[in-house]
C-alpha positions as CSV (number, residue, x, y, z in Angstrom):
1,M,-0.1,0.3,0.0
2,P,1.4,3.8,-0.7
3,R,2.8,4.6,2.4
4,L,3.2,7.8,4.6
5,S,6.4,7.5,5.0
6,P,8.7,5.8,2.2
7,A,9.1,1.9,2.5
8,P,8.2,-0.3,0.6
9,P,4.6,-2.0,0.3
10,R,4.1,-5.1,3.4
11,L,1.0,-6.2,2.0
12,P,1.8,-6.2,-1.9
13,F,-1.6,-7.0,-3.7
14,T,-0.4,-11.0,-5.2
15,A,-0.7,-11.9,-1.0
16,F,-4.8,-11.3,-2.2
17,A,-4.0,-13.1,-5.8
18,A,-2.8,-16.3,-4.4
19,L,-5.6,-16.6,-2.0
20,A,-7.5,-16.1,-4.7
21,A,-6.1,-18.5,-6.2
22,F,-6.1,-21.0,-3.7
23,A,-10.0,-20.7,-3.8
24,A,-10.6,-21.8,-7.3
25,L,-8.9,-25.0,-6.0
26,T,-10.1,-25.7,-2.8
27,A,-12.3,-24.3,-0.5
28,V,-14.9,-21.0,4.2
29,C,-17.6,-19.3,5.0
30,P,-21.1,-17.9,3.6
31,A,-20.1,-15.6,0.8
32,Q,-21.8,-12.0,1.3
33,F,-23.3,-9.7,-0.3
34,V,-21.7,-7.0,1.9
35,N,-18.2,-6.6,1.2
36,R,-17.0,-7.2,5.3
37,A,-13.2,-6.0,4.1
38,V,-14.1,-2.0,4.0
39,W,-12.8,0.8,5.9
40,L,-15.8,1.6,8.5
41,G,-14.8,5.2,9.2
42,D,-12.7,6.8,11.5
43,D,-15.4,7.3,13.9
44,T,-15.7,3.4,13.9
45,E,-13.1,1.8,13.2
46,S,-9.5,2.7,14.9
47,V,-6.1,1.2,14.2
48,R,-6.2,-1.4,16.6
49,R,-9.2,-3.1,17.8
50,D,-11.8,-1.3,19.6
51,F,-13.4,-4.2,21.6
52,R,-11.6,-7.0,23.8
53,Q,-11.4,-10.5,22.4
54,G,-11.2,-12.8,25.8
55,T,-8.6,-15.2,26.3
56,E,-10.9,-17.8,24.8
57,Y,-12.4,-16.0,22.1
58,F,-12.3,-17.4,19.1
59,L,-13.5,-21.3,20.8
60,D,-16.8,-19.3,22.4
61,R,-17.0,-17.4,18.7
62,F,-16.9,-21.1,16.8
63,A,-19.4,-22.6,19.7
64,Y,-22.1,-19.7,19.1
65,V,-21.7,-18.8,15.1
66,V,-20.6,-21.5,13.3
67,A,-23.1,-23.9,12.5
68,P,-22.8,-27.8,11.8
69,P,-22.3,-28.7,8.7
70,W,-26.6,-30.3,8.4
71,W,-28.1,-26.8,8.7
72,D,-26.6,-25.7,5.1
73,P,-26.3,-28.8,3.1
74,R,-26.3,-27.0,0.0
75,L,-24.1,-24.4,0.6
76,E,-27.1,-22.5,-0.6
77,R,-25.0,-18.8,-0.3
78,F,-27.6,-16.4,-2.7
79,A,-30.8,-17.4,-1.0
80,D,-33.3,-15.4,0.7
81,R,-32.6,-15.3,4.7
82,F,-32.5,-14.4,7.9
83,D,-29.8,-15.6,10.1
84,Y,-29.1,-14.6,13.5
85,R,-26.8,-16.3,16.1
86,F,-25.0,-14.8,18.9
87,G,-23.6,-15.7,22.6
88,S,-21.6,-14.7,25.3
89,T,-18.1,-14.2,25.5
90,S,-17.7,-12.4,28.7
91,T,-20.0,-11.3,31.5
92,T,-20.4,-8.1,29.6
93,Q,-19.9,-8.6,25.7
94,F,-21.9,-10.7,23.0
95,T,-20.6,-11.9,19.9
96,I,-23.3,-11.6,17.3
97,E,-23.1,-13.0,13.7
98,G,-27.0,-11.4,12.0
99,A,-28.0,-11.4,8.1
100,L,-31.4,-10.6,6.7
101,D,-31.0,-11.3,2.8
102,L,-34.2,-10.4,0.6
103,G,-34.7,-10.1,-3.5
104,R,-38.5,-9.8,-4.9
105,E,-38.7,-9.0,-8.5
106,L,-39.7,-5.9,-9.9
107,G,-40.8,-6.7,-13.7
108,D,-39.3,-5.7,-17.1
109,G,-36.3,-7.5,-16.0
110,F,-35.5,-5.2,-12.4
111,G,-35.2,-6.8,-9.1
112,F,-34.5,-4.6,-6.2
113,R,-32.6,-6.6,-2.6
114,Y,-32.3,-5.8,0.8
115,H,-29.2,-6.9,2.9
116,F,-28.5,-6.3,6.3
117,L,-25.9,-7.6,8.4
118,Q,-24.5,-7.7,11.8
119,G,-21.3,-8.8,12.6
120,E,-17.3,-8.3,13.6
121,H,-14.4,-8.8,11.6
122,R,-10.7,-8.4,14.0
123,D,-11.1,-4.9,13.9
124,A,-14.4,-3.6,14.9
125,R,-18.2,-4.8,15.6
126,F,-20.7,-3.2,12.6
127,L,-24.3,-2.7,12.0
128,R,-24.9,-2.5,8.0
129,H,-27.5,-2.2,5.6
130,A,-27.3,-2.2,2.0
131,I,-30.2,-1.6,-0.6
132,D,-29.7,-2.8,-4.2
133,L,-31.1,-2.4,-7.6
134,E,-30.3,-4.6,-10.3
135,Y,-31.0,-5.4,-14.2
136,A,-31.4,-9.3,-15.6
137,L,-29.5,-8.4,-18.9
138,A,-29.8,-12.4,-20.3
139,A,-30.9,-15.6,-18.0
140,E,-27.5,-15.6,-16.4
141,T,-26.4,-12.4,-15.9
142,A,-27.5,-9.5,-14.3
143,V,-26.1,-5.6,-13.1
144,F,-26.7,-4.1,-10.3
145,A,-26.4,-0.5,-8.1
146,Q,-25.7,-0.9,-4.3
147,I,-26.3,1.6,-1.4
148,E,-25.7,1.6,2.0
149,P,-27.0,5.1,3.3
150,F,-26.4,7.4,6.2
151,A,-27.7,10.4,6.8
152,D,-23.9,12.1,7.3
153,K,-23.6,12.1,3.4
154,S,-19.4,11.8,3.3
155,Q,-20.2,8.0,4.7
156,I,-22.3,6.9,2.0
157,D,-20.6,3.8,0.4
158,V,-22.2,2.4,-3.5
159,S,-21.0,0.0,-5.2
160,L,-21.7,-1.2,-8.6
161,G,-21.5,-5.0,-9.8
162,A,-22.5,-8.1,-11.6
163,W,-23.6,-11.6,-11.7
164,F,-22.6,-14.6,-14.1
165,L,-23.1,-17.9,-14.2
166,R,-26.8,-17.3,-12.1
167,R,-28.0,-20.9,-12.4
168,G,-30.1,-21.9,-9.5
169,D,-28.2,-22.3,-6.3
170,S,-25.2,-21.0,-8.2
171,A,-23.7,-17.5,-9.1
172,L,-20.6,-15.9,-8.8
173,R,-21.0,-12.0,-8.1
174,V,-18.6,-9.6,-8.6
175,M,-18.8,-6.0,-6.8
176,L,-16.1,-2.5,-7.0
177,T,-17.2,-0.1,-3.9
178,A,-16.6,3.0,-3.7
179,V,-16.1,3.6,0.1
180,D,-17.2,7.1,1.4
181,W,-18.3,8.0,-1.9
182,S,-19.4,11.6,-1.3
183,N,-16.0,12.3,0.4
184,D,-15.6,15.8,-0.7
185,K,-18.5,17.0,1.3
186,S,-16.8,15.6,5.0
187,R,-16.2,18.2,7.5
188,T,-13.1,16.3,9.4
189,A,-10.9,14.7,6.4
190,D,-9.4,15.1,3.6
191,Y,-8.8,12.0,1.5
192,G,-5.5,11.8,-0.5
193,Q,-5.9,8.5,-2.2
194,D,-10.1,7.3,-2.1
195,P,-11.2,3.9,-0.9
196,Y,-12.6,1.5,-3.0
197,G,-13.3,-2.0,-2.1
198,V,-13.6,-4.7,-4.3
199,Q,-15.3,-8.1,-3.2
200,L,-15.9,-11.4,-5.6
201,A,-18.4,-14.2,-4.2
202,G,-19.3,-17.7,-5.5
203,A,-21.5,-20.8,-5.1
204,F,-20.9,-23.6,-7.3
205,G,-20.9,-27.3,-7.9
206,D,-23.6,-30.3,-7.1
207,P,-24.5,-30.7,-3.9
208,G,-24.5,-34.8,-4.3
209,A,-20.9,-34.3,-5.2
210,L,-18.5,-31.5,-4.7
211,R,-19.8,-28.3,-3.6
212,I,-17.5,-24.9,-3.5
213,A,-18.0,-21.7,-1.9
214,F,-15.8,-18.4,-1.7
215,D,-15.9,-15.0,-1.1
216,L,-13.0,-12.8,-1.4
217,A,-12.7,-8.9,-0.3
218,G,-10.6,-6.2,-0.3
219,Q,-10.1,-3.0,1.2
220,L,-8.0,-1.3,-1.6
221,P,-4.9,0.9,0.1
222,F,-6.7,4.5,0.8
223,S,-4.4,7.1,2.8
224,V,-6.9,10.0,4.7
225,R,-5.8,13.2,6.0
226,R,-7.5,14.7,9.8
227,R,-8.4,18.2,9.3
228,G,-8.6,18.7,13.6
229,D,-5.1,17.9,14.4
230,G,-3.3,17.0,10.8
231,G,-2.8,13.0,11.7
232,R,-2.6,11.1,8.7
233,F,-4.0,7.1,8.1
234,A,-3.6,4.9,5.7
235,M,-4.7,1.2,5.5
236,Q,-5.4,-1.9,3.1
237,R,-7.1,-5.3,4.1
238,W,-8.1,-8.3,2.6
239,I,-10.7,-10.6,3.8
240,G,-11.3,-14.5,2.4
241,S,-13.2,-17.4,2.8
242,V,-13.7,-20.8,1.1
243,Q,-15.9,-23.7,1.7
244,A,-16.1,-27.1,0.1
245,Q,-18.3,-30.1,0.9
246,W,-17.7,-33.2,-0.9
247,C,-19.8,-36.4,-0.9
248,V,-17.8,-39.3,-0.4
249,D,-20.9,-41.4,-0.3
250,R,-24.7,-41.9,0.2
251,D,-23.9,-40.8,4.2
252,D,-20.8,-39.2,4.2
253,R,-19.2,-36.3,3.6
254,V,-16.2,-33.8,4.3
255,L,-15.9,-30.4,4.4
256,A,-12.9,-28.7,4.4
257,A,-12.9,-24.3,5.3
258,V,-10.6,-21.7,5.4
259,E,-10.6,-18.2,6.2
260,S,-7.2,-15.7,6.2
261,E,-6.9,-11.9,6.7
262,W,-4.3,-10.0,6.0
263,T,-4.7,-6.1,7.6
264,D,-1.6,-3.2,7.3
265,K,-2.1,0.1,9.0
266,E,0.1,3.2,9.5
267,L,-0.9,6.4,11.8
268,R,0.9,9.3,11.7
269,A,-0.9,11.1,14.5
270,G,-0.9,14.9,14.6
271,P,0.7,17.1,17.7
272,G,0.8,15.0,20.9
273,G,-0.4,11.5,19.0
274,A,1.0,8.6,19.1
275,D,2.3,7.2,15.8
276,E,1.5,3.5,15.1
277,D,2.3,0.7,12.4
278,F,0.1,-2.1,12.8
279,D,0.1,-5.8,10.8
280,R,-2.4,-8.3,11.5
281,T,-2.2,-12.0,9.6
282,F,-4.9,-14.5,10.4
283,H,-6.2,-18.0,9.1
284,Q,-8.3,-20.3,10.8
285,V,-8.7,-23.9,8.9
286,L,-11.2,-26.5,9.9
287,L,-11.5,-30.1,8.2
288,E,-14.7,-32.1,9.3
289,W,-16.2,-35.4,8.6
290,W,-19.9,-35.0,8.8
291,R,-22.2,-38.5,8.2
292,D,-25.9,-37.7,7.9
293,G,-28.6,-40.0,8.5
294,G,-31.5,-40.1,11.0
295,S,-28.7,-38.8,14.0
296,P,-26.7,-37.0,11.7
297,W,-23.1,-36.5,13.6
298,S,-19.4,-34.6,12.5
299,A,-15.8,-35.1,13.9
300,G,-13.1,-32.6,13.1
301,L,-10.0,-30.5,13.7
302,L,-9.9,-26.3,14.1
303,H,-6.7,-24.7,13.8
304,T,-6.6,-21.0,14.5
305,F,-3.2,-18.7,13.4
306,H,-3.4,-15.1,15.0
307,D,-0.3,-12.6,14.7
308,E,-0.9,-9.1,15.3
309,D,2.3,-6.2,15.8
310,G,1.4,-2.9,16.7
311,V,4.6,-0.5,16.8
312,R,4.6,2.5,18.4
313,P,7.8,4.1,17.7
314,A,8.2,7.0,20.3
315,D,6.2,4.7,23.1
316,P,7.8,1.4,22.7
317,A,6.7,0.5,26.1
318,Q,2.7,0.5,24.2
319,D,4.0,-1.7,21.7
320,L,1.2,-4.5,20.7
321,R,2.4,-8.5,20.2
322,T,0.4,-10.9,19.7
323,R,1.0,-14.1,18.9
324,R,-1.5,-17.2,19.1
325,R,-2.1,-20.5,18.0
326,E,-4.9,-23.0,18.8
327,W,-5.5,-26.7,17.5
328,F,-9.0,-28.1,18.4
329,A,-11.0,-31.2,17.9
330,I,-14.3,-31.0,17.4
331,G,-17.5,-33.5,17.6
332,R,-21.0,-32.6,16.9
333,L,-24.1,-34.7,17.2
334,H,-27.9,-34.3,16.3
335,V,-30.7,-36.4,18.2
336,P,-33.7,-36.0,17.3
337,A,-36.1,-36.4,20.3
338,R,-40.1,-35.6,20.0
339,G,-42.0,-34.2,17.3
340,K,-40.2,-30.9,16.8
341,L,-37.6,-31.0,19.7
342,S,-34.2,-32.1,19.0
343,F,-30.8,-31.7,21.0
344,E,-27.5,-30.5,18.8
345,P,-24.7,-31.5,21.8
346,Q,-21.1,-30.3,20.6
347,V,-17.7,-30.8,22.4
348,F,-14.3,-28.9,21.3
349,A,-11.1,-29.4,23.5
350,G,-7.9,-28.6,22.5
351,W,-4.7,-26.6,23.1
352,V,-3.8,-23.1,22.8
353,Q,-0.6,-21.2,22.8
354,D,-1.1,-17.6,23.8
355,R,1.9,-15.1,24.0
356,Y,0.7,-11.4,24.1
357,R,1.4,-7.8,25.1
358,D,0.1,-4.7,25.3
359,G,1.5,-2.2,27.9
360,S,0.9,-3.5,31.4
361,E,-1.1,-6.9,30.2
362,D,1.9,-9.4,29.4
363,R,1.0,-13.2,29.3
364,D,2.5,-15.8,27.7
365,R,1.4,-19.3,28.4
366,E,0.5,-23.0,27.0
367,R,-3.1,-24.4,28.5
368,F,-6.0,-26.8,27.8
369,E,-8.8,-25.2,26.7
370,G,-12.0,-26.8,26.1
371,K,-16.0,-26.3,26.1
372,V,-19.5,-28.3,25.7
373,A,-22.1,-26.8,24.3
374,W,-25.7,-28.2,25.6
375,N,-27.7,-26.6,22.5
376,A,-31.8,-27.6,22.4
377,R,-33.4,-26.9,18.9
378,W,-37.3,-26.2,18.1
379,D,-38.1,-26.9,14.2
380,F,-40.4,-24.3,12.9
381,S,-40.8,-25.8,10.0
382,P,-38.1,-27.5,7.6
383,R,-36.8,-24.1,6.7
384,A,-37.0,-22.4,10.1
385,W,-35.7,-22.9,13.5
386,L,-34.6,-21.6,17.1
387,V,-31.4,-23.1,19.0
388,L,-31.3,-21.8,22.6
389,V,-27.0,-22.6,23.7
390,V,-26.0,-23.6,27.6
391,T,-22.3,-24.4,27.6
392,T,-19.7,-25.8,30.3
393,Q,-16.1,-24.9,30.2
394,L,-14.1,-27.9,30.2
395,D,-11.0,-26.7,31.8
396,E,-12.2,-24.7,34.3
397,L,-15.7,-27.0,35.1
398,A,-17.7,-24.3,35.1
399,F,-20.9,-22.3,33.5
400,G,-19.5,-21.1,30.3
401,G,-21.9,-19.1,29.1
402,G,-25.3,-18.9,26.8
403,G,-26.5,-18.0,23.5
404,A,-29.4,-18.0,20.8
405,Q,-29.3,-18.8,16.7
406,F,-32.0,-19.1,14.9
407,V,-32.3,-19.1,11.3
408,A,-35.3,-18.9,8.3
409,R,-35.3,-19.6,4.5
410,F,-37.7,-18.0,2.9
């Protein structure tokens, strides 16, 4: 990315190209209609993460918001849906993933879509709304314009994109986003380089053989200067996820999933502020064997790799350094009870290396972590259900928090 000081970019575009090539060959989480990688604005997203991640954050989040594979056997990534999942990560905090995607045909080749996304990446939490109008050029091709509206005109994001190869559950969606499209109206900032986001999302294949879904999104390099104190900020971010389901035989499937993120930020603060260079590398890999049938079950392995470095040259005592490695075995089971009631217990157990330093907080430890989720499910219909989650810690034999999950496919 263009540096505010003369230095080569730490994260070249080839990193994203390599991720895209990997996605085409293998396969992680749902594709989105909204680009999760774009900058959220100076008021919402700072250089470092603006919410606290507990020492078991990744395990907690996986237990609450990552569904067992039989919830979505077709990897329907572009269907109308309402999907809301949340759970407790501390006495004061929830982790949340919620989405509403709704489309309607208007006639004469035009269509309307509305998207709501509540979630988080590794920098900030967000609540986003997007409206789009599309026009079909052919049976499998369409173009669209999408807007994320705000009362503050300088924060409006505008996107243009296209659909290709749209057949049933399969499609390829390409989108270019002008982030803060009307930033010339801003009273607080001047953009030295306008921010643009790119996204490539798709789902292809036969659910009875091999099915792949992917979402590759990026915030292209940009820079902005704050008018109040003269501080300058620059960043780029790339988030990619790919997921594959392969049917080994009539009852057995293999799920492979990968999620990756590279983020590079630079702050040159105004007078009295702290300059900082920040870099993040994150990977999460899931391999799961799923046996379908009257009582589906799955077993697998989950690995998380998380590195962060926040360097403050003028105040090295406040440097940030994160080195986290996690290896977990997972097991999940669906047990029918009576009528519409069933249970979906899940167990997670593994080893964590946690090295962290941020100012006065310093830890370096290796430990066993584990959790059991006692999930009770009620099916309103084959396409709508509610799950209540209560968890137990295995490493401390204590209550581990609770949550809920609601899914409706339209």
